[in-house]
Residue, then its C-alpha position, 0 to 999 in steps of 0.5 A: x796528249x802524249x808525253x815522251x821523256x828523252x835524254x839530252x842525247x836522245x833529243x839532240x839525235x832526234x833534232x839532227x834526224x828531223x833537221x836532215x829530213x826537213x832538208x830532204x823534204x824541202x827538195x822533194x817539195x820543190x821537185x814535185x808537180x802533183x798538187x795534192x802530193x805537194x800539199x801533203x808534203x807541206x803538211x808533213x813539213x809543218x808538223x816536223x818543224x813543230x816537233x823540231x821546235x818543241x825539241x828545242x831546235x831553231x827552225x830555219 
């Protein structure tokens, strides 16, 4: 497993970026008709939610 040491400022910025992307990703998932693509987007969403949680963010 890889370990990355981040300053609080770096972690906060990364949480903000992930949170913004998750919001856009949610919209993209809801507007996608292709089942395979939608499944891939949902997997990406789950992965990013996990990373966000590990960075100390609350997934909503």
